[in-house]
C-alpha positions as CSV (number, residue, x, y, z in Angstrom):
1,M,0.0,0.0,0.0
2,K,1.5,3.4,-1.1
3,P,2.0,5.9,1.7
4,A,-0.3,8.9,1.7
5,I,1.0,12.1,0.0
6,N,1.8,14.8,2.4
7,W,0.2,17.7,0.5
8,V,1.3,20.3,3.1
9,K,5.0,19.4,2.4
10,V,4.4,19.3,-1.3
11,F,2.8,22.8,-1.2
12,T,5.6,24.1,1.0
13,I,8.5,22.8,-1.2
14,T,6.7,24.0,-4.4
15,C,6.1,27.4,-2.9
16,L,9.7,27.9,-1.6
17,L,11.3,26.6,-4.8
18,S,9.0,28.8,-7.0
19,L,10.0,31.9,-5.0
20,F,13.7,31.0,-5.2
21,I,13.6,30.3,-9.0
22,I,11.7,33.4,-9.8
23,Y,13.9,35.6,-7.7
24,S,17.1,34.1,-9.1
25,F,15.9,34.5,-12.7
26,L,14.9,38.2,-12.2
27,W,18.1,39.0,-10.3
28,L,20.3,37.4,-13.0
29,K,18.4,39.3,-15.7
30,M,19.0,42.5,-13.8
31,I,22.7,42.1,-13.2
32,N,23.3,41.2,-16.9
33,T,21.3,44.2,-18.2
34,H,23.2,47.5,-18.2
35,V,20.0,49.7,-18.1
36,E,18.5,47.7,-15.2
37,R,21.6,47.4,-13.0
38,T,22.6,51.1,-13.4
39,G,18.9,52.1,-13.0
40,S,18.8,50.5,-9.5
41,D,18.9,52.5,-6.3
42,F,22.4,51.0,-5.6
43,I,23.9,53.7,-7.9
44,G,23.3,56.2,-5.2
45,L,25.0,54.1,-2.5
46,F,27.8,53.3,-5.0
47,T,28.2,57.0,-5.7
48,G,28.6,57.9,-2.0
49,A,31.1,55.1,-1.4
50,R,33.1,55.8,-4.5
51,L,33.4,59.5,-3.8
52,S,34.6,58.8,-0.3
53,Q,37.4,56.7,-1.8
54,L,38.3,59.2,-4.4
55,Y,37.9,62.5,-2.6
56,G,37.2,61.7,1.1
57,Y,34.0,61.5,3.1
58,S,33.5,65.3,2.9
59,A,32.8,64.9,-0.8
60,I,29.9,62.4,-0.7
61,Y,27.2,65.0,-0.9
62,D,28.8,67.1,-3.7
63,I,26.0,67.2,-6.3
64,E,28.3,68.0,-9.2
65,K,30.7,65.1,-8.3
66,Q,27.8,62.8,-7.9
67,Q,26.5,63.7,-11.4
68,N,29.9,63.3,-13.0
69,L,30.6,59.9,-11.4
70,Q,27.2,58.5,-12.4
71,A,27.6,59.7,-16.0
72,E,30.8,57.6,-16.1
73,V,29.0,54.5,-14.8
74,I,26.0,54.9,-17.1
75,G,28.1,55.8,-20.1
76,F,26.6,59.0,-21.3
77,E,25.8,62.5,-20.1
78,F,22.3,62.9,-18.7
79,H,19.9,65.5,-17.3
80,P,20.7,66.5,-13.7
81,N,17.1,65.4,-12.7
82,Q,18.1,61.9,-13.6
83,T,20.8,61.8,-10.9
84,G,20.3,59.0,-8.4
85,Y,21.3,61.3,-5.5
86,F,23.1,59.8,-2.5
87,T,20.9,61.1,0.3
88,H,21.4,58.3,2.9
89,P,22.9,59.1,6.3
90,P,26.7,59.1,6.3
91,F,27.1,56.2,8.7
92,I,26.1,53.7,6.0
93,V,29.0,54.7,3.7
94,P,31.8,52.8,5.5
95,L,29.8,49.5,5.1
96,V,29.2,50.1,1.4
97,R,32.8,51.3,0.9
98,L,34.0,47.9,2.0
99,I,32.6,46.2,-1.1
100,T,33.0,49.1,-3.5
101,T,35.6,49.3,-6.3
102,S,35.6,51.1,-9.7
103,D,33.7,48.1,-11.1
104,Y,30.0,48.9,-10.6
105,T,28.7,45.5,-11.4
106,A,31.1,43.6,-9.2
107,S,30.4,46.1,-6.4
108,L,26.6,45.4,-6.8
109,I,27.2,41.7,-6.6
110,R,29.2,42.0,-3.4
111,W,26.6,44.3,-1.9
112,T,23.9,41.8,-2.7
113,I,25.8,39.2,-0.7
114,I,26.0,41.6,2.3
115,L,22.3,42.2,2.0
116,L,21.6,38.5,2.0
117,A,23.7,38.1,5.1
118,L,21.8,40.9,6.9
119,N,18.5,39.5,5.9
120,A,19.4,36.1,7.1
121,L,20.4,37.6,10.5
122,T,17.1,39.5,10.6
123,V,15.1,36.3,10.0
124,Y,17.1,34.4,12.6
125,L,16.3,37.0,15.2
126,L,12.6,36.9,14.3
127,V,12.4,33.1,14.6
128,Q,14.1,33.3,18.0
129,T,11.2,35.5,19.3
130,L,8.8,32.5,18.8
131,P,7.8,30.4,21.8
132,Q,10.2,27.5,22.4
133,G,8.9,24.1,21.6
134,Y,5.8,25.1,19.6
135,F,7.6,24.6,16.3
136,S,9.7,21.6,15.4
137,K,13.1,22.1,13.9
138,E,11.8,21.4,10.4
139,E,8.8,23.8,10.9
140,A,11.1,26.5,12.2
141,W,13.3,26.1,9.1
142,I,10.4,26.3,6.7
143,L,9.0,29.4,8.5
144,G,12.5,31.0,8.4
145,L,13.0,30.2,4.7
146,G,9.6,31.7,3.9
147,A,10.5,34.9,5.7
148,F,14.0,35.0,4.0
149,L,12.3,34.7,0.6
150,F,9.8,37.5,1.5
151,T,8.8,39.4,-1.7
152,P,9.5,42.9,-0.5
153,T,12.9,41.8,0.7
154,F,13.7,40.6,-2.8
155,S,12.5,44.0,-4.1
156,G,15.2,45.6,-1.9
157,L,17.8,43.1,-3.3
158,M,16.9,44.0,-6.9
159,N,17.3,47.7,-6.1
160,G,20.5,47.2,-4.1
161,Q,18.8,49.2,-1.3
162,D,19.9,49.3,2.3
163,T,16.5,48.4,3.6
164,A,18.2,45.3,5.1
165,V,19.8,47.6,7.7
166,L,16.3,49.0,8.6
167,A,14.9,45.5,8.9
168,L,17.7,44.3,11.0
169,G,17.3,47.2,13.4
170,T,13.6,46.5,13.8
171,A,14.2,42.8,14.3
172,I,16.7,43.6,17.1
173,W,14.2,45.9,18.6
174,M,11.5,43.3,18.6
175,H,13.8,40.4,19.8
176,Q,15.3,42.4,22.7
177,F,12.0,44.0,23.7
178,F,10.3,40.6,24.1
179,S,13.4,39.3,25.8
180,N,12.9,42.0,28.5
181,K,16.0,43.9,27.5
182,P,14.6,47.4,26.8
183,A,17.9,49.3,26.5
184,L,19.3,46.9,24.0
185,S,16.0,47.0,22.2
186,G,16.3,50.7,21.9
187,L,19.9,50.4,20.6
188,G,18.6,48.1,17.8
189,L,15.8,50.5,17.1
190,S,18.4,53.3,16.6
191,L,19.5,51.6,13.3
192,S,16.1,52.7,11.9
193,A,17.8,56.1,11.6
194,I,18.7,54.9,8.2
195,R,15.1,56.0,7.5
196,P,14.8,59.1,9.8
197,Q,11.0,59.5,9.5
198,M,10.4,55.9,10.5
199,A,12.9,56.2,13.4
200,I,10.9,59.2,14.8
201,L,7.6,57.4,14.5
202,Y,8.8,54.2,16.1
203,T,10.9,55.8,18.9
204,L,8.9,58.8,20.2
205,P,5.9,56.7,21.6
206,F,8.3,55.0,24.0
207,I,8.7,58.3,25.9
208,F,5.3,57.5,27.4
209,K,5.9,53.8,28.1
210,H,9.1,51.8,28.5
211,Q,11.3,54.9,28.6
212,R,14.5,52.7,28.6
213,V,13.7,51.7,25.0
214,F,13.5,55.4,24.2
215,W,16.7,56.3,25.9
216,G,18.5,53.3,24.3
217,A,17.3,54.5,20.8
218,L,18.3,58.1,21.6
219,I,21.8,57.1,22.8
220,G,22.2,54.8,19.7
221,G,20.9,57.5,17.4
222,F,23.1,60.2,19.0
223,G,26.1,57.9,18.6
224,L,25.3,57.4,14.9
225,A,24.9,61.1,14.4
226,I,28.3,61.9,16.1
227,F,30.0,59.1,13.9
228,S,28.4,60.7,10.8
229,L,29.6,64.2,11.7
230,L,33.1,62.8,12.3
231,L,33.0,61.2,8.9
232,I,31.9,64.2,6.8
233,G,32.9,67.1,9.1
234,P,30.5,69.6,10.7
235,G,31.0,72.0,7.8
236,Q,29.3,69.4,5.4
237,L,26.1,69.2,7.5
238,P,24.4,72.2,5.8
239,I,25.2,70.6,2.4
240,Y,23.7,67.3,3.5
241,L,20.6,69.0,4.7
242,H,20.4,71.0,1.4
243,I,20.5,67.9,-0.8
244,I,17.8,66.3,1.4
245,Q,15.7,69.4,0.9
246,V,16.3,69.4,-2.9
247,V,15.3,65.7,-3.2
248,E,12.3,65.9,-0.8
249,S,10.8,69.0,-2.4
250,G,11.1,67.6,-5.9
251,M,10.1,64.0,-5.3
252,W,6.4,64.7,-5.2
253,N,6.4,65.5,-8.9
254,L,8.4,62.4,-10.0
255,P,6.8,59.4,-11.6
256,H,8.1,57.0,-8.9
257,A,6.1,59.0,-6.3
258,T,3.1,57.0,-7.5
259,D,4.8,53.7,-6.7
260,M,4.6,54.0,-3.0
261,P,2.5,51.8,-0.6
262,T,2.1,54.8,1.7
263,L,-0.9,57.1,2.1
264,S,1.1,59.6,0.1
265,G,1.5,57.1,-2.8
266,F,-2.2,56.3,-2.7
267,I,-3.1,60.0,-3.0
268,R,-0.5,60.5,-5.7
269,R,-1.9,57.6,-7.8
270,N,-5.5,58.7,-7.5
271,F,-5.2,62.5,-7.5
272,E,-2.4,63.2,-10.0
273,N,-3.6,66.8,-10.7
274,M,-3.6,67.9,-7.1
275,N,-1.6,71.0,-6.3
276,Q,1.7,69.6,-5.1
277,G,2.1,72.2,-2.4
278,I,-1.2,71.3,-0.8
279,Y,-0.5,67.6,-1.3
280,R,2.9,67.9,0.5
281,N,1.4,69.8,3.4
282,Q,-1.4,67.3,3.8
283,I,1.0,64.4,3.9
284,W,3.2,65.9,6.6
285,S,0.2,67.0,8.6
286,V,-1.2,63.4,8.5
287,F,2.2,62.1,9.6
288,L,2.3,64.4,12.6
289,I,-1.3,63.7,13.6
290,G,-0.6,59.9,13.3
291,L,2.5,60.3,15.5
292,T,0.5,62.2,18.1
293,T,-2.3,59.6,18.1
294,I,0.1,56.7,18.4
295,S,1.8,58.4,21.3
296,I,-1.5,59.0,23.1
297,W,-2.5,55.3,22.5
298,W,0.9,54.2,23.9
299,K,0.5,56.3,27.0
300,K,-3.1,55.0,27.7
301,S,-2.1,51.3,27.2
302,D,-1.5,49.3,30.3
303,K,1.2,47.2,28.6
304,I,3.0,47.3,25.3
305,T,2.5,43.9,23.6
306,E,2.9,42.2,20.2
307,K,-0.3,43.9,19.2
308,H,1.2,47.4,19.8
309,V,4.5,46.6,18.1
310,G,2.9,45.0,15.0
311,L,0.3,47.8,14.6
312,V,2.8,50.7,15.0
313,V,5.0,49.2,12.3
314,I,2.0,48.9,10.0
315,L,0.9,52.5,10.7
316,G,4.5,53.6,10.2
317,L,4.5,52.1,6.7
318,L,1.3,53.9,5.8
319,L,1.9,57.3,7.4
320,V,5.6,58.1,6.6
321,P,5.6,60.6,3.7
322,Y,8.2,58.7,1.7
323,A,8.7,54.9,1.5
324,H,8.8,52.4,-1.4
325,Y,7.8,48.8,-2.0
326,H,11.0,47.4,-0.5
327,E,10.2,49.0,2.8
328,L,7.3,46.6,3.1
329,T,10.0,44.2,4.3
330,L,9.0,45.5,7.7
331,L,5.7,43.7,7.4
332,L,7.8,40.7,8.7
333,I,7.5,42.4,12.1
334,P,3.6,42.3,12.4
335,I,3.7,38.8,10.7
336,F,5.9,37.5,13.5
337,C,3.9,39.3,16.1
338,L,0.8,37.5,14.9
339,I,2.6,34.2,14.8
340,R,3.8,34.8,18.4
341,I,0.2,35.6,19.5
342,W,-1.4,32.6,17.8
343,S,1.3,30.1,18.8
344,K,1.3,31.3,22.5
345,E,-2.4,30.9,22.7
346,G,-2.4,27.7,20.6
347,L,-5.0,29.1,18.2
348,I,-3.4,27.9,15.0
349,S,-1.2,24.8,14.5
350,A,2.5,25.2,13.8
351,K,2.1,23.4,10.4
352,K,-0.2,26.2,9.2
353,L,1.7,29.1,10.8
354,M,4.9,28.0,9.2
355,L,3.3,28.8,5.8
356,L,2.3,32.3,6.6
357,P,5.3,34.3,5.3
358,S,5.7,32.3,2.0
359,S,1.9,32.4,1.4
360,I,1.9,36.2,1.7
361,S,4.9,36.4,-0.5
362,L,3.1,34.4,-3.3
363,L,0.1,36.8,-3.0
364,L,2.3,39.9,-3.2
365,L,4.3,38.4,-6.1
366,F,1.1,37.6,-7.9
367,G,0.1,41.3,-7.5
368,F,3.2,42.3,-9.5
369,A,1.6,40.9,-12.6
370,F,-0.9,43.8,-12.5
371,P,-0.4,47.6,-13.0
372,N,0.3,49.8,-10.0
373,T,-3.3,50.5,-9.1
374,L,-4.2,46.8,-9.0
375,K,-0.9,45.7,-7.6
376,Y,-1.6,47.7,-4.5
377,I,-5.0,46.0,-3.9
378,F,-3.0,43.0,-2.9
379,V,-0.6,45.0,-0.8
380,Y,-3.4,46.8,1.1
381,S,-5.3,43.5,1.5
382,V,-2.3,42.0,3.3
383,I,-1.9,45.2,5.4
384,V,-5.6,45.3,6.3
385,L,-5.7,41.6,7.3
386,L,-2.6,41.9,9.4
387,G,-4.0,45.0,11.1
388,Y,-7.4,43.4,11.7
389,F,-6.0,40.2,13.3
390,L,-3.6,42.2,15.5
391,S,-6.3,44.6,16.6
392,K,-8.6,41.7,17.5
393,N,-6.1,40.6,20.2
394,K,-7.3,41.9,23.5
395,K,-3.9,42.1,25.1
């Protein structure tokens, strides 16, 4: 008599292999296509690292030098508006500089390896937050692989983005917070300074509850700020702030402003003729109102639990004025918060929970087959469902 087919295992293997094969094919296509690899966001990071090697860290925000270097990489002169400005905080440059040479393609390949390693560490920390003994070793591996192959994470790899640093910081924050180590949790959270708007939204509510997390994040952020100033020199700070202002004031009119999962992206996609000044003011107002509301909610809560951590990450992704698809990697935080809740209460079996990250990845990947408007129906469906199940938790 033939043994019964384990359909769960078949689905799992098929799902993970499909994700791996699709990602590998798309990445190989990108790295072997000049237009795609030079059009990735990595060109900004490469520019900052390369300028630091050629002229010193004080030159990394020199707009003219950025334009000239990128023209050499791309192979032709281009309009200044096409510059992939390096606007990231200075503290990321030494890491990118380690893998950067004059060979752009080789540098991007090495950077991808760094990102894969950071993503693996992020997933390891998230898996470690789960209740011991609920998942077998095999189930934990399947869960971890599904999280490692998360679709937004792959989007970050394709773009050579440094979102992996942001994800790692939030994973440390979650891991240490639920391990009752608030100060270390805050230090991990300080890495979110790679996206300052998110750092503000995730950090400030802790003034009202678990202040040691706030102080840990503040000390860590202050350390990164001092390190950054030592790199570029205090005299370069106005230049850095200027380039941030240039990019921020012009980004609302750019086509890629419509390709954001945020509230700002939703408005930009559906009200393209809106006055950009009004649009910009509305977005920043909503961000400040959201930050205030979250802080009040934090203060009134008896205890900060998985529900609070998961929902604040979701709200952050929606409320920050500027974030792209790859920032949705942070959805791993509410996903693992839900898995923690359901596994601690024994509401859903481990065999089903282990499929959650890979199932969501397939859904999001399927959404990529549609234009932006339809693609984000899948994104918002995932966000709404995660938010709904987290908010249902009474604790």
